[in-house]
DONU-374704 format. One record per residue (C-alpha): residue in one letter; z, x negated, y. Coordinates in steps of 0.02 Angstrom, whole numbers, always signed. Example, Ala and Ser with C-alpha at 12.3 -4.5 7.8 and 13.67 -1.06 7.14 Angstrom:
{"A"; {+390; -615; -225}}
{"S"; {+357; -684; -53}}
//
This chain:
{"X"; {-914; -1823; +2808}}
{"X"; {-1030; -1759; +2944}}
{"X"; {-1179; -1845; +3021}}
{"X"; {-1135; -1997; +3127}}
{"X"; {-1206; -1977; +3303}}
{"X"; {-1237; -2108; +3435}}
{"X"; {-1167; -2037; +3597}}
{"X"; {-1277; -2029; +3751}}
{"X"; {-1232; -2130; +3905}}
{"X"; {-1168; -1981; +4005}}
{"X"; {-1044; -1934; +3868}}
{"X"; {-989; -2116; +3850}}
{"X"; {-957; -2126; +4037}}
{"X"; {-856; -1965; +4038}}
{"X"; {-749; -2024; +3892}}
{"X"; {-720; -2191; +3980}}
{"X"; {-677; -2097; +4140}}
{"X"; {-536; -2012; +4045}}
{"X"; {-448; -2180; +4031}}
{"X"; {-467; -2228; +4214}}
{"X"; {-478; -2064; +4311}}
{"X"; {-331; -1954; +4272}}
{"X"; {-314; -1866; +4441}}
{"X"; {-365; -1891; +4624}}
{"X"; {-228; -2022; +4645}}
{"X"; {-315; -2128; +4512}}
{"X"; {-476; -2124; +4614}}
{"X"; {-382; -2169; +4773}}
{"X"; {-295; -2314; +4685}}
{"X"; {-457; -2391; +4622}}
{"X"; {-548; -2374; +4789}}
{"X"; {-403; -2439; +4894}}
{"X"; {-383; -2588; +4777}}
{"X"; {-570; -2624; +4795}}
{"X"; {-547; -2618; +4985}}
{"X"; {-405; -2744; +4975}}
{"X"; {-508; -2857; +4862}}
{"X"; {-648; -2846; +4993}}
{"X"; {-534; -2927; +5122}}
{"X"; {-499; -2770; +5225}}
{"X"; {-365; -2777; +5359}}
{"X"; {-368; -2588; +5393}}
{"X"; {-392; -2450; +5264}}
{"X"; {-399; -2263; +5297}}
{"X"; {-378; -2133; +5160}}
{"X"; {-413; -1950; +5200}}
{"X"; {-398; -1806; +5077}}
{"X"; {-426; -1618; +5076}}
{"X"; {-352; -1498; +4949}}
{"X"; {-252; -1636; +4866}}
{"X"; {-406; -1748; +4851}}
{"X"; {-492; -1627; +4732}}
{"X"; {-624; -1565; +4854}}
{"X"; {-634; -1724; +4961}}
{"X"; {-566; -1900; +4956}}
{"X"; {-627; -2023; +5088}}
{"X"; {-582; -2208; +5086}}
{"X"; {-640; -2315; +5232}}
{"X"; {-612; -2502; +5254}}
{"X"; {-669; -2644; +5367}}
{"X"; {-695; -2767; +5226}}
{"X"; {-846; -2875; +5186}}
{"X"; {-958; -2729; +5132}}
{"X"; {-1089; -2731; +4993}}
{"X"; {-1263; -2805; +4988}}
{"X"; {-1402; -2677; +4967}}
{"X"; {-1465; -2759; +4807}}
{"X"; {-1292; -2747; +4726}}
{"X"; {-1259; -2562; +4756}}
{"X"; {-1345; -2491; +4602}}
{"X"; {-1272; -2627; +4492}}
{"X"; {-1096; -2590; +4554}}
{"X"; {-1102; -2417; +4476}}
{"X"; {-1147; -2482; +4303}}
{"X"; {-1011; -2495; +4171}}
{"X"; {-924; -2663; +4162}}
{"X"; {-1011; -2725; +4319}}
{"X"; {-892; -2827; +4428}}
{"X"; {-891; -2969; +4552}}
{"X"; {-713; -3020; +4506}}
{"X"; {-744; -3111; +4340}}
{"X"; {-890; -3185; +4242}}
{"X"; {-817; -3230; +4073}}
{"X"; {-663; -3187; +3969}}
{"X"; {-587; -3353; +4021}}
{"X"; {-578; -3289; +4200}}
{"X"; {-451; -3157; +4143}}
{"X"; {-322; -3296; +4129}}
{"X"; {-329; -3337; +4315}}
{"X"; {-391; -3173; +4391}}
{"X"; {-306; -3141; +4557}}
{"X"; {-394; -2983; +4616}}
{"X"; {-321; -2809; +4593}}
{"X"; {-479; -2746; +4506}}
{"X"; {-583; -2838; +4377}}
{"X"; {-634; -2721; +4235}}
{"X"; {-790; -2651; +4318}}
{"X"; {-750; -2475; +4257}}
{"X"; {-690; -2390; +4417}}
{"X"; {-852; -2345; +4505}}
{"X"; {-946; -2295; +4347}}
{"X"; {-799; -2186; +4290}}
{"X"; {-777; -2102; +4459}}
{"X"; {-963; -2068; +4481}}
{"X"; {-971; -1993; +4305}}
{"X"; {-850; -1851; +4349}}
{"X"; {-876; -1824; +4536}}
{"X"; {-1003; -1819; +4678}}
{"X"; {-996; -1989; +4761}}
{"X"; {-1072; -2047; +4925}}
{"X"; {-1065; -2229; +4979}}
{"X"; {-1094; -2299; +5154}}
{"X"; {-1085; -2488; +5169}}
{"X"; {-1144; -2634; +5275}}
{"X"; {-1108; -2819; +5277}}
{"X"; {-1068; -2903; +5442}}
{"X"; {-1233; -2998; +5444}}
{"X"; {-1344; -2849; +5400}}
{"X"; {-1439; -2758; +5537}}
{"X"; {-1425; -2587; +5453}}
{"X"; {-1317; -2519; +5315}}
{"X"; {-1354; -2421; +5157}}
{"X"; {-1316; -2244; +5097}}
{"X"; {-1306; -2211; +4911}}
{"X"; {-1272; -2043; +4828}}
{"X"; {-1233; -2024; +4643}}
{"X"; {-1173; -1864; +4559}}
{"X"; {-1116; -1852; +4379}}
{"X"; {-1188; -2024; +4344}}
{"X"; {-1362; -1978; +4411}}
{"X"; {-1433; -2058; +4568}}
{"X"; {-1478; -1931; +4703}}
{"X"; {-1516; -2036; +4857}}
{"X"; {-1532; -2218; +4909}}
{"X"; {-1583; -2253; +5089}}
{"X"; {-1548; -2355; +5244}}
{"X"; {-1416; -2287; +5363}}
{"X"; {-1332; -2336; +5524}}
{"X"; {-1148; -2374; +5493}}
{"X"; {-1019; -2501; +5548}}
{"X"; {-972; -2654; +5444}}
{"X"; {-866; -2615; +5294}}
{"X"; {-871; -2481; +5160}}
{"X"; {-840; -2294; +5155}}
{"X"; {-826; -2194; +4994}}
{"X"; {-832; -2004; +4995}}
{"X"; {-783; -1927; +4829}}
{"X"; {-811; -1739; +4821}}
{"X"; {-772; -1606; +4691}}
{"X"; {-680; -1711; +4563}}
{"X"; {-713; -1653; +4383}}
{"X"; {-845; -1529; +4444}}
{"X"; {-945; -1564; +4285}}
{"X"; {-794; -1574; +4168}}
{"X"; {-704; -1406; +4189}}
{"X"; {-594; -1441; +4037}}
{"X"; {-517; -1588; +4133}}
{"X"; {-509; -1499; +4300}}
{"X"; {-398; -1358; +4235}}
{"X"; {-263; -1484; +4194}}
{"X"; {-246; -1539; +4376}}
{"X"; {-90; -1482; +4469}}
{"X"; {-88; -1387; +4634}}
{"X"; {-165; -1467; +4788}}
{"X"; {+10; -1500; +4858}}
{"X"; {+66; -1589; +4700}}
{"X"; {-92; -1694; +4687}}
{"X"; {-76; -1739; +4871}}
{"X"; {+103; -1793; +4836}}
{"X"; {+43; -1916; +4703}}
{"X"; {-77; -1993; +4830}}
{"X"; {+63; -2001; +4958}}
{"X"; {+170; -2100; +4834}}
{"X"; {+22; -2214; +4800}}
{"X"; {-7; -2250; +4985}}
{"X"; {+178; -2287; +5012}}
{"X"; {+173; -2415; +4872}}
{"X"; {+12; -2490; +4939}}
{"X"; {+92; -2509; +5110}}
{"X"; {+245; -2593; +5031}}
{"X"; {+135; -2708; +4927}}
{"X"; {+30; -2768; +5075}}
{"X"; {+126; -2757; +5241}}
{"X"; {-11; -2867; +5318}}
{"X"; {-139; -2725; +5302}}
{"X"; {-143; -2571; +5413}}
{"X"; {-146; -2414; +5304}}
{"X"; {-181; -2240; +5370}}
{"X"; {-163; -2087; +5260}}
{"X"; {-220; -1914; +5316}}
{"X"; {-193; -1751; +5221}}
{"X"; {-294; -1600; +5280}}
{"X"; {-318; -1678; +5452}}
{"X"; {-135; -1725; +5477}}
{"X"; {-82; -1907; +5484}}
{"X"; {+56; -1930; +5354}}
{"X"; {+72; -2120; +5353}}
{"X"; {+11; -2252; +5474}}
{"X"; {+69; -2433; +5465}}
{"X"; {+34; -2570; +5590}}
{"X"; {-15; -2711; +5473}}
{"X"; {+110; -2823; +5562}}
{"X"; {+167; -2909; +5400}}
{"X"; {+347; -2849; +5421}}
{"X"; {+408; -2771; +5259}}
{"X"; {+566; -2701; +5338}}
{"X"; {+459; -2604; +5462}}
{"X"; {+369; -2521; +5317}}
{"X"; {+535; -2478; +5234}}
{"X"; {+596; -2400; +5397}}
{"X"; {+442; -2289; +5420}}
{"X"; {+432; -2234; +5238}}
{"X"; {+613; -2215; +5185}}
{"X"; {+701; -2191; +5352}}
{"X"; {+837; -2269; +5456}}
{"X"; {+981; -2250; +5332}}
{"X"; {+895; -2353; +5198}}
{"X"; {+825; -2479; +5323}}
{"X"; {+1003; -2511; +5385}}
{"X"; {+1069; -2532; +5208}}
{"X"; {+948; -2662; +5139}}
{"X"; {+981; -2846; +5108}}
{"X"; {+846; -2981; +5113}}
{"X"; {+815; -3077; +4952}}
{"X"; {+737; -3249; +4939}}
{"X"; {+709; -3348; +4779}}
{"X"; {+619; -3513; +4809}}
{"X"; {+486; -3569; +4685}}
{"X"; {+569; -3628; +4524}}
{"X"; {+511; -3739; +4383}}
{"X"; {+406; -3598; +4310}}
{"X"; {+319; -3564; +4477}}
{"X"; {+411; -3398; +4502}}
{"X"; {+447; -3350; +4683}}
{"X"; {+534; -3190; +4744}}
{"X"; {+555; -3112; +4917}}
{"X"; {+585; -2940; +4991}}
{"X"; {+732; -2821; +5011}}
{"X"; {+859; -2736; +4898}}
{"X"; {+974; -2591; +4941}}
{"X"; {+1163; -2590; +4947}}
{"X"; {+1241; -2487; +4807}}
{"X"; {+1283; -2348; +4931}}
{"X"; {+1100; -2290; +4930}}
{"X"; {+1086; -2272; +4741}}
{"X"; {+976; -2135; +4668}}
{"X"; {+978; -2037; +4506}}
{"X"; {+808; -2102; +4449}}
{"X"; {+698; -2257; +4460}}
{"X"; {+576; -2191; +4591}}
{"X"; {+640; -2313; +4723}}
{"X"; {+634; -2467; +4612}}
{"X"; {+479; -2544; +4690}}
{"X"; {+421; -2716; +4635}}
{"X"; {+254; -2803; +4645}}
{"X"; {+183; -2944; +4540}}
{"X"; {+59; -3048; +4640}}
{"X"; {+32; -2899; +4755}}
{"X"; {+4; -2775; +4612}}
{"X"; {+118; -2625; +4586}}
{"X"; {+163; -2613; +4402}}
{"X"; {+293; -2539; +4285}}
{"X"; {+386; -2661; +4175}}
{"X"; {+537; -2634; +4061}}
{"X"; {+592; -2815; +4077}}
{"X"; {+598; -2808; +4267}}
{"X"; {+686; -2639; +4264}}
{"X"; {+816; -2712; +4148}}
{"X"; {+843; -2867; +4256}}
{"X"; {+866; -2762; +4414}}
{"X"; {+985; -2639; +4334}}
{"X"; {+1087; -2773; +4246}}
{"X"; {+1109; -2865; +4410}}
{"X"; {+1178; -2705; +4489}}
{"X"; {+1285; -2662; +4337}}
{"X"; {+1455; -2701; +4412}}
{"X"; {+1406; -2633; +4583}}
{"X"; {+1341; -2462; +4532}}
{"X"; {+1397; -2321; +4419}}
{"X"; {+1305; -2278; +4260}}
{"X"; {+1146; -2172; +4273}}
{"X"; {+1121; -2229; +4452}}
{"X"; {+974; -2337; +4505}}
{"X"; {+955; -2452; +4656}}
{"X"; {+826; -2465; +4795}}
{"X"; {+715; -2619; +4787}}
{"X"; {+558; -2678; +4873}}
{"X"; {+529; -2852; +4805}}
{"X"; {+375; -2961; +4790}}
{"X"; {+366; -3075; +4639}}
{"X"; {+239; -3216; +4638}}
{"X"; {+197; -3285; +4466}}
{"X"; {+62; -3411; +4415}}
{"X"; {-89; -3309; +4350}}
{"X"; {-86; -3399; +4183}}
{"X"; {+93; -3338; +4161}}
{"X"; {+40; -3155; +4143}}
{"X"; {-87; -3047; +4053}}
{"X"; {-145; -2902; +4162}}
{"X"; {-279; -2842; +4041}}
{"X"; {-167; -2730; +3935}}
{"X"; {-185; -2559; +4018}}
{"X"; {-341; -2463; +4075}}
{"X"; {-261; -2420; +4243}}
{"X"; {-184; -2594; +4259}}
{"X"; {-9; -2519; +4273}}
{"X"; {+68; -2633; +4140}}
{"X"; {+62; -2818; +4102}}
{"X"; {+136; -2947; +3985}}
{"X"; {+230; -3107; +4025}}
{"X"; {+218; -3266; +3922}}
{"X"; {+402; -3303; +3961}}
{"X"; {+508; -3146; +3973}}
{"X"; {+672; -3242; +3989}}
{"X"; {+614; -3339; +4143}}
{"X"; {+563; -3179; +4234}}
{"X"; {+724; -3091; +4185}}
{"X"; {+834; -3236; +4239}}
{"X"; {+747; -3261; +4408}}
{"X"; {+759; -3077; +4458}}
{"X"; {+936; -3057; +4392}}
{"X"; {+996; -3215; +4480}}
{"X"; {+922; -3180; +4651}}
{"X"; {+992; -3002; +4655}}
{"X"; {+1165; -3056; +4598}}
{"X"; {+1168; -3197; +4726}}
{"X"; {+1115; -3076; +4864}}
{"X"; {+1246; -2945; +4821}}
{"X"; {+1387; -3070; +4798}}
{"X"; {+1507; -3080; +4945}}
{"X"; {+1429; -2938; +5045}}
{"X"; {+1530; -2796; +5120}}
{"X"; {+1513; -2644; +5005}}
{"X"; {+1651; -2529; +5066}}
{"X"; {+1601; -2346; +5055}}
{"X"; {+1623; -2258; +5224}}
{"X"; {+1701; -2084; +5238}}
{"X"; {+1647; -1976; +5384}}
{"X"; {+1742; -1824; +5445}}
{"X"; {+1607; -1771; +5567}}
{"X"; {+1545; -1593; +5542}}
{"X"; {+1390; -1615; +5648}}
{"X"; {+1231; -1704; +5599}}
{"X"; {+1217; -1876; +5675}}
{"X"; {+1107; -1868; +5829}}
{"X"; {+1036; -2038; +5789}}
{"X"; {+962; -1968; +5628}}
{"X"; {+871; -1835; +5729}}
{"X"; {+801; -1970; +5843}}
{"X"; {+737; -2063; +5690}}
{"X"; {+643; -1909; +5629}}
{"X"; {+562; -1888; +5799}}
{"X"; {+510; -2072; +5800}}
{"X"; {+435; -2054; +5627}}
{"X"; {+328; -1908; +5682}}
{"X"; {+255; -2006; +5827}}
{"X"; {+87; -2087; +5795}}
{"X"; {+72; -2275; +5796}}
{"X"; {-72; -2339; +5902}}
{"X"; {-161; -2441; +5771}}
{"X"; {-350; -2455; +5780}}
{"X"; {-458; -2372; +5649}}
{"X"; {-551; -2495; +5537}}
{"X"; {-707; -2490; +5647}}
{"X"; {-623; -2482; +5818}}
{"X"; {-563; -2662; +5823}}
{"X"; {-719; -2738; +5899}}
{"X"; {-740; -2603; +6031}}
{"X"; {-556; -2615; +6076}}
{"X"; {-576; -2802; +6106}}
{"X"; {-727; -2768; +6218}}
{"X"; {-627; -2644; +6322}}
{"X"; {-483; -2765; +6347}}
{"X"; {-605; -2903; +6391}}
{"X"; {-689; -2791; +6521}}
{"X"; {-521; -2743; +6595}}
{"X"; {-474; -2925; +6620}}
{"X"; {-633; -2970; +6716}}
{"X"; {-587; -3023; +6895}}
{"X"; {-739; -2933; +6969}}
{"X"; {-685; -2762; +6905}}
{"X"; {-601; -2651; +7034}}
{"X"; {-427; -2581; +7003}}
{"X"; {-501; -2407; +6981}}
{"X"; {-625; -2471; +6850}}
{"X"; {-487; -2562; +6756}}
{"X"; {-374; -2410; +6755}}
{"X"; {-515; -2298; +6696}}
{"X"; {-556; -2413; +6549}}
{"X"; {-375; -2428; +6498}}
{"X"; {-344; -2241; +6521}}
{"X"; {-488; -2203; +6402}}
{"X"; {-411; -2312; +6268}}
{"X"; {-239; -2232; +6290}}
{"X"; {-310; -2056; +6285}}
{"X"; {-409; -2095; +6129}}
{"X"; {-255; -2151; +6033}}
{"X"; {-118; -2039; +6104}}
{"X"; {-92; -1852; +6102}}
{"X"; {-51; -1746; +6257}}
{"X"; {-107; -1877; +6382}}
{"X"; {-103; -1808; +6562}}
{"X"; {-265; -1792; +6658}}
{"X"; {-198; -1899; +6800}}
{"X"; {-225; -2076; +6737}}
{"X"; {-102; -2150; +6862}}
{"X"; {+38; -2054; +6777}}
{"X"; {-5; -2121; +6605}}
{"X"; {+86; -2282; +6637}}
{"X"; {+238; -2197; +6711}}
{"X"; {+264; -2101; +6548}}
{"X"; {+259; -2259; +6443}}
{"X"; {+430; -2319; +6502}}
{"X"; {+490; -2380; +6332}}
{"X"; {+334; -2477; +6289}}
{"X"; {+304; -2662; +6312}}
{"X"; {+174; -2717; +6441}}
{"X"; {+67; -2870; +6468}}
{"X"; {+124; -2924; +6640}}
{"X"; {-12; -3006; +6745}}
{"X"; {-21; -3016; +6935}}
{"X"; {-120; -2875; +7015}}
{"X"; {-158; -2776; +6856}}
{"X"; {-60; -2658; +6745}}
{"X"; {-128; -2655; +6569}}
{"X"; {-97; -2524; +6435}}
{"X"; {+56; -2538; +6324}}
{"X"; {+42; -2679; +6200}}
{"X"; {-12; -2623; +6026}}
{"X"; {+129; -2711; +5938}}
{"X"; {+103; -2787; +5767}}
{"X"; {+285; -2754; +5723}}
{"X"; {+401; -2609; +5765}}
{"X"; {+552; -2725; +5753}}
{"X"; {+664; -2607; +5658}}
{"X"; {+827; -2699; +5695}}
{"X"; {+792; -2691; +5883}}
{"X"; {+744; -2508; +5870}}
{"X"; {+906; -2463; +5782}}
{"X"; {+1004; -2561; +5912}}
{"X"; {+916; -2469; +6054}}
{"X"; {+956; -2302; +5974}}
{"X"; {+1141; -2348; +5973}}
{"X"; {+1137; -2409; +6154}}
{"X"; {+1052; -2252; +6221}}
{"X"; {+1178; -2135; +6140}}
{"X"; {+1287; -2056; +6274}}
{"X"; {+1448; -2043; +6173}}
{"X"; {+1549; -2195; +6116}}
{"X"; {+1466; -2295; +5980}}
{"X"; {+1518; -2239; +5807}}
{"X"; {+1565; -2388; +5698}}
{"X"; {+1450; -2412; +5549}}
{"X"; {+1569; -2455; +5408}}
{"X"; {+1433; -2522; +5294}}
{"X"; {+1375; -2648; +5423}}
{"X"; {+1536; -2717; +5497}}
{"X"; {+1510; -2875; +5600}}
{"X"; {+1650; -2958; +5502}}
{"X"; {+1694; -2915; +5325}}
{"X"; {+1878; -2869; +5341}}
{"X"; {+1910; -2890; +5155}}
{"X"; {+1830; -3062; +5142}}
{"X"; {+1950; -3203; +5107}}
{"X"; {+1910; -3293; +5270}}
{"X"; {+1926; -3138; +5380}}
{"X"; {+2069; -3043; +5296}}
{"X"; {+2216; -3000; +5407}}
{"X"; {+2388; -2947; +5350}}
{"X"; {+2383; -2767; +5292}}
{"X"; {+2513; -2631; +5311}}
{"X"; {+2552; -2536; +5151}}
{"X"; {+2576; -2353; +5193}}
{"X"; {+2609; -2278; +5021}}
{"X"; {+2540; -2201; +4862}}
{"X"; {+2439; -2039; +4858}}
{"X"; {+2429; -1925; +4704}}
{"X"; {+2504; -2066; +4598}}
{"X"; {+2330; -2144; +4595}}
{"X"; {+2276; -2205; +4767}}
{"X"; {+2358; -2329; +4885}}
{"X"; {+2338; -2316; +5074}}
{"X"; {+2334; -2473; +5180}}
{"X"; {+2302; -2502; +5365}}
{"X"; {+2207; -2652; +5432}}
{"X"; {+2114; -2684; +5596}}
{"X"; {+2111; -2499; +5649}}
{"X"; {+2040; -2451; +5480}}
{"X"; {+2120; -2344; +5345}}
{"X"; {+2078; -2410; +5171}}
{"X"; {+2105; -2301; +5017}}
{"X"; {+2113; -2402; +4855}}
{"X"; {+2097; -2334; +4678}}
{"X"; {+2233; -2425; +4580}}
{"X"; {+2142; -2410; +4411}}
{"X"; {+1975; -2475; +4478}}
{"X"; {+2064; -2614; +4574}}
{"X"; {+2162; -2670; +4421}}
{"X"; {+2004; -2665; +4313}}
{"X"; {+1918; -2778; +4438}}
{"X"; {+2062; -2901; +4445}}
{"X"; {+2069; -2914; +4255}}
{"X"; {+1881; -2935; +4243}}
{"X"; {+1872; -3071; +4375}}
{"X"; {+2018; -3165; +4297}}
{"X"; {+1934; -3161; +4127}}
{"X"; {+1767; -3217; +4196}}
{"X"; {+1847; -3357; +4298}}
{"X"; {+1932; -3426; +4142}}
{"X"; {+1768; -3417; +4046}}
{"X"; {+1671; -3504; +4185}}
{"X"; {+1800; -3644; +4193}}
{"X"; {+1806; -3657; +4003}}
{"X"; {+1992; -3620; +4010}}
{"X"; {+2078; -3556; +3855}}
{"X"; {+2112; -3369; +3854}}
{"X"; {+2287; -3333; +3789}}
{"X"; {+2288; -3238; +3625}}
{"X"; {+2420; -3133; +3538}}
{"X"; {+2433; -3139; +3349}}
{"X"; {+2449; -2970; +3263}}
{"X"; {+2527; -2934; +3096}}
{"X"; {+2465; -2857; +2988}}
{"X"; {+2284; -2892; +3037}}
{"X"; {+2171; -2746; +3082}}
{"X"; {+2025; -2715; +2963}}
{"X"; {+1857; -2676; +3042}}
{"X"; {+1723; -2591; +2933}}
{"X"; {+1549; -2614; +3004}}
{"X"; {+1371; -2563; +2967}}
{"X"; {+1243; -2695; +2922}}
{"X"; {+1173; -2698; +3099}}
{"X"; {+1347; -2708; +3176}}
{"X"; {+1396; -2850; +3059}}
{"X"; {+1238; -2946; +3104}}
{"X"; {+1273; -2922; +3289}}
{"X"; {+1453; -2979; +3268}}
{"X"; {+1401; -3138; +3177}}
{"X"; {+1273; -3177; +3311}}
{"X"; {+1399; -3157; +3453}}
{"X"; {+1558; -3215; +3365}}
{"X"; {+1578; -3363; +3484}}
{"X"; {+1580; -3243; +3632}}
{"X"; {+1723; -3142; +3559}}
{"X"; {+1819; -3301; +3518}}
{"X"; {+1802; -3361; +3697}}
{"X"; {+1875; -3195; +3754}}
{"X"; {+2029; -3220; +3646}}
{"X"; {+1988; -3124; +3487}}
{"X"; {+2022; -3198; +3316}}
{"X"; {+1899; -3123; +3190}}
{"X"; {+1873; -3176; +3009}}
{"X"; {+1762; -3113; +2869}}
{"X"; {+1857; -3005; +2743}}
{"X"; {+1720; -2978; +2614}}
{"X"; {+1563; -2873; +2617}}
{"X"; {+1542; -2785; +2784}}
{"X"; {+1727; -2790; +2827}}
{"X"; {+1811; -2908; +2951}}
{"X"; {+1993; -2934; +2995}}
{"X"; {+2058; -2953; +3172}}
{"X"; {+2202; -3078; +3176}}
{"X"; {+2216; -3110; +3364}}
{"X"; {+2182; -3011; +3522}}
{"X"; {+2185; -3061; +3707}}
{"X"; {+2364; -3066; +3772}}
{"X"; {+2320; -2947; +3915}}
{"X"; {+2262; -2814; +3792}}
{"X"; {+2414; -2783; +3683}}
{"X"; {+2418; -2601; +3741}}
{"X"; {+2235; -2568; +3696}}
{"X"; {+2164; -2506; +3531}}
{"X"; {+2069; -2667; +3489}}
{"X"; {+1976; -2591; +3341}}
{"X"; {+1904; -2453; +3449}}
{"X"; {+1864; -2578; +3587}}
{"X"; {+1771; -2697; +3471}}
{"X"; {+1669; -2554; +3397}}
{"X"; {+1622; -2497; +3573}}
{"X"; {+1573; -2674; +3623}}
{"X"; {+1463; -2694; +3468}}
{"X"; {+1377; -2527; +3497}}
{"X"; {+1342; -2576; +3676}}
{"X"; {+1269; -2743; +3624}}
{"X"; {+1160; -2659; +3492}}
{"X"; {+1086; -2536; +3617}}
{"X"; {+1068; -2662; +3758}}
{"X"; {+1041; -2830; +3675}}
{"X"; {+870; -2880; +3740}}
{"X"; {+841; -3007; +3878}}
{"X"; {+1023; -3059; +3885}}
{"X"; {+1072; -3237; +3919}}
{"X"; {+1247; -3299; +3877}}
{"X"; {+1322; -3265; +4049}}
{"X"; {+1258; -3085; +4054}}
{"X"; {+1326; -3056; +3878}}
{"X"; {+1497; -3121; +3928}}
{"X"; {+1500; -3005; +4079}}
{"X"; {+1457; -2857; +3968}}
{"X"; {+1597; -2894; +3845}}
{"X"; {+1723; -2935; +3982}}
{"X"; {+1685; -2774; +4075}}
{"X"; {+1725; -2673; +3920}}
{"X"; {+1884; -2774; +3896}}
{"X"; {+1963; -2700; +4051}}
{"X"; {+2036; -2550; +3961}}
{"X"; {+2207; -2631; +3983}}
{"X"; {+2203; -2586; +4168}}
{"X"; {+2336; -2470; +4236}}
{"X"; {+2277; -2289; +4235}}
{"X"; {+2278; -2156; +4368}}
{"X"; {+2429; -2040; +4382}}
{"X"; {+2542; -2191; +4355}}
{"X"; {+2683; -2225; +4476}}
{"X"; {+2683; -2406; +4531}}
{"X"; {+2821; -2489; +4629}}
{"X"; {+2783; -2550; +4805}}
{"X"; {+2800; -2731; +4747}}
{"X"; {+2676; -2703; +4604}}
{"X"; {+2554; -2617; +4721}}
{"X"; {+2566; -2753; +4852}}
{"X"; {+2535; -2887; +4721}}
{"X"; {+2386; -2791; +4649}}
{"X"; {+2307; -2765; +4821}}
{"X"; {+2336; -2948; +4868}}
{"X"; {+2254; -3003; +4705}}
{"X"; {+2106; -2888; +4734}}
{"X"; {+2079; -2950; +4911}}
{"X"; {+2060; -3129; +4849}}
{"X"; {+1909; -3085; +4740}}
{"X"; {+1731; -3128; +4784}}
{"X"; {+1678; -2946; +4759}}
{"X"; {+1828; -2830; +4779}}
{"X"; {+1721; -2676; +4816}}
{"X"; {+1672; -2613; +4643}}
{"X"; {+1752; -2608; +4472}}
{"X"; {+1653; -2685; +4326}}
{"X"; {+1574; -2514; +4293}}
{"X"; {+1509; -2493; +4470}}
{"X"; {+1638; -2369; +4538}}
{"X"; {+1702; -2410; +4712}}
{"X"; {+1877; -2482; +4720}}
{"X"; {+1896; -2447; +4906}}
{"X"; {+1839; -2321; +5034}}
{"X"; {+1877; -2329; +5219}}
{"X"; {+1900; -2216; +5367}}
{"X"; {+1901; -2275; +5546}}
{"X"; {+2025; -2232; +5682}}
{"X"; {+1877; -2165; +5780}}
{"X"; {+1837; -2035; +5645}}
{"X"; {+2017; -1975; +5637}}
{"X"; {+2029; -1959; +5827}}
{"X"; {+1868; -1859; +5829}}
{"X"; {+1937; -1741; +5697}}
{"X"; {+2098; -1715; +5797}}
{"X"; {+1992; -1690; +5956}}
{"X"; {+2071; -1839; +6041}}
{"X"; {+1891; -1895; +6071}}
{"X"; {+1767; -1760; +6118}}
//
């Protein structure tokens, strides 16, 4: 064994920095979270070369006292907690006191800060953990951090960074999540001098979704609301319709008490709730805020605070699962089919709108903006003086403003104005873009006839209350049935539809505690199981019995099947039971009884009629009528769509009857 050395402070800080500072996005995360904790209402993040050469974070928060600046850069120095007991109720995003010391250990850091009551601010420079300058400086209220040359003194760490474009992409993802987590704060993100993201801080989550993810997703989201329950859990936000599913979890956004985290339990609850609405290996869009009592969670389990623990996993799982299922239930989920060969012009308009800058004040412009408006409203000011003041504000916040200030207001035709007698003020800096109104205006301004949006029909044609008599046209490829209803052509997959009917019938009987008819089989089938499968079968034997299976022990790890559901006489029950057990073994966590029943029932639909099977017209009409009476006739239990639609408008465009 070699000599045991006591590490010097610089080495200790660099080792600690390895846990907190992984890349420029880690630095941005810590500094933006500190800005939020400081009560900022506007935060600007600017980077150059992916944040490696420069990362600037500016906020209009409370600022730092001069006497606290040096202390703030010490390890485990924080204003968020005092004792370990405070960890139980901590509500701030940061609390470890490791961020500033870790960042300053591996970068050149400059701090400018001033409290609102201070006459002058302070400038503090620290490089590689060593203080370089500490002096008074003129600066506005709030805090600005400039982090230069990340890992300049740790070349072994720097070589593992990605390209500037990739590192900038990580920061872009971070800022999008920050904007989603706090729609009440105005975030501005600039990359190499170009504004990439700018939110208004109007506290409208759907506006943020529109500007980040685009019009298609904003039109396909559903609001969720889960009032506070007995455990103090409250949920709000938006979830996407199954039509906007993705192949990975990148768009599963959820926030616990305003903190973006990753949690297997929440992922499981979201995906289980979408199970019968979405195909396998597809993941939904979510932007939901979950409020939980602080004593309910432990956030001190990960250096970067990206993970946490719950004291009651089942309560969290049930709340999220329930609110999503309730939101999806009864909504129109028909998949639209478009025959248009040209890109939708409305999509092009959305891209143009996204590129336009939003006139939101910088963190330090708010006070001066208020002074300008106040001056413009003074009765003694001449019209020329008022227009000059207002023109200066417009020019400062808009690009390509004409030199003739009288023409400024003529070009702002679509903006909203404060109307007062004798004075024309600048366009109102709206706190909300009102996405729904914007989408409606886009449709109204389109010159050609409005194209029906199948996924947002004003009345759900397949709902029980709105359903009209359908016309059965015929069968296509011995698999699909064509029906006409309300100038819509519906194409129904007979296998998916029959699966859904069988599933809903089974679940309805289970919910009403009705007896499921069983069919005795002779001789009984013998099922040989592994030890884990046998344990799982014993644990869930009551579920199988409720579904109509008769199962008895036959000695050792063998069981005999004496009865099967009457609807499943054509199915290989031994293979089905083995598949059900394997599914339960791989997916058995966080399942309450209802979820377990749905899982088993969904796998029990193998008795459904298959594709390439000729059905009589009477059978088809009965199947379609049964399907249309269901609460959710749009997806089979495995998430595949049962129905797609095509409008009369689309067909007429294809045949050039409408140009």
